[in-house]
C-alpha positions, 0 to 999 in steps of 0.5 A, spaced: 206 761 702 210 754 702 206 748 705 209 743 710 214 738 708 211 732 711 214 725 710 209 723 705 212 729 701 219 727 702 217 720 700 213 722 694 219 726 691 224 721 693 220 716 689 219 720 683 227 721 683 228 714 683 223 712 678 226 717 673 233 714 674 231 707 673 228 710 666 234 713 664 238 707 666 233 702 662 234 707 656 242 706 657 242 699 658 237 698 651 243 702 648 248 698 650 245 691 649 243 693 642 249 697 640 245 703 637 244 710 640 238 711 636 233 705 636 226 709 635 226 715 631 223 719 637 229 717 640 233 723 636 229 726 630 235 730 628 240 724 629 235 719 625 235 724 619 242 724 619 243 717 619 238 716 613 242 721 609 248 717 611 245 711 609 242 714 602 249 717 601 252 710 602 247 706 597 248 712 592 256 710 592 255 703 592 251 704 586 256 708 582 262 704 584 258 697 582 256 701 575 264 703 574 
């Protein structure tokens, strides 16, 4: 059985949607202002691993090129 749709339930649902949108917007603004897609490892665990691997490769290449 479906319950009644009241003004309160509509307002609650609308506010939840707005809060979700504000949260996503804050995340996008953080990315734009910092210039980084990943600011914390929890933002993208797979992206964090890829970034760490890339940094390791760059560091290794810098070491081998400075030795030669």
